[in-house]
VOLO-209478 format. One line per field, with one value per residue (C-alpha): y, z, x; residue in three letters; residue number from 1. Coordinates in steps of 0.5 Angstrom, whole numbers, m for minus. Example, Ala and Ser with C-alpha at 12.3 -4.5 7.8 and 13.67 -1.06 7.14 Angstrom:
yy	m9 / m2 .
zz	16 / 14 .
xx	25 / 27 .
type	ala / ser .
seq	1 / 2 .
end
This chain:
yy	7 / 8 / 5 / 2 / m2 / m5 / m7 / m11 / m15 / m21 / m21 / m25 / m20 / m14 / m17 / m18 / m11 / m9 / m12 / m8 / m2 / m3 / m4 / 2 / 6 / 4 / 5 / 12 / 14 / 11 / 16 / 22 / 20 / 21 / 27 / 23 / 24 / 28 / 28 / 28 / 27 / 20 / 19 / 21 / 17 / 11 / 12 / 13 / 7 / 3 / 6 / 4 / m3 / m4 / m1 / m5 / m12 / m10 / m9 / m16 / m19 / m16 / m18 / m25 / m25 / m22 / m28 / m34 .
zz	15 / 12 / 6 / 11 / 15 / 9 / 7 / 13 / 12 / 8 / 1 / 4 / 9 / 4 / 0 / 6 / 7 / 0 / 0 / 7 / 4 / m3 / 1 / 6 / m1 / m4 / 3 / 3 / m4 / m3 / 3 / m1 / m6 / m1 / 2 / 9 / 9 / 14 / 13 / 6 / 7 / 9 / 1 / m1 / 5 / 3 / m4 / m3 / 2 / m4 / m8 / m3 / m2 / m9 / m10 / m5 / m8 / m14 / m11 / m8 / m14 / m18 / m13 / m13 / m21 / m20 / m16 / m20 .
xx	9 / 16 / 19 / 24 / 19 / 16 / 23 / 23 / 17 / 16 / 13 / 7 / 6 / 7 / 1 / m4 / m2 / m3 / m10 / m12 / m10 / m14 / m20 / m19 / m18 / m24 / m28 / m25 / m27 / m34 / m34 / m32 / m37 / m42 / m40 / m38 / m31 / m28 / m21 / m19 / m11 / m12 / m14 / m7 / m3 / m7 / m5 / 2 / 3 / 0 / 5 / 11 / 9 / 8 / 15 / 18 / 15 / 18 / 25 / 24 / 22 / 28 / 33 / 31 / 31 / 38 / 41 / 38 .
type	met / lys / ala / val / glu / phe / arg / ser / lys / ser / ala / glu / gln / leu / gln / ser / glu / leu / leu / ser / leu / lys / lys / glu / gln / phe / asn / leu / arg / phe / gln / gln / ala / thr / gly / gln / leu / glu / asn / thr / ser / asn / val / arg / lys / thr / arg / arg / ser / ile / ala / gln / ile / lys / thr / val / leu / arg / gln / lys / ala / asn / ala / val / lys / gly / glu / gly .
seq	1 / 2 / 3 / 4 / 5 / 6 / 7 / 8 / 9 / 10 / 11 / 12 / 13 / 14 / 15 / 16 / 17 / 18 / 19 / 20 / 21 / 22 / 23 / 24 / 25 / 26 / 27 / 28 / 29 / 30 / 31 / 32 / 33 / 34 / 35 / 36 / 37 / 38 / 39 / 40 / 41 / 42 / 43 / 44 / 45 / 46 / 47 / 48 / 49 / 50 / 51 / 52 / 53 / 54 / 55 / 56 / 57 / 58 / 59 / 60 / 61 / 62 / 63 / 64 / 65 / 66 / 67 / 68 .
end
């Protein structure tokens, strides 16, 4: 998912998306540790998506803080 798509979502939607991505990241790490992970690029994609969501959430928080 692109950062532009993340920016169009509300903070609550981003939080739920972040939670699901963290669960997915845990499952991918578990699969990697047990040798069951077939597509190793998913680990990187998930990690980057988490970072993008955190960045957008931080930008939204700073925008709200700047208005007040």
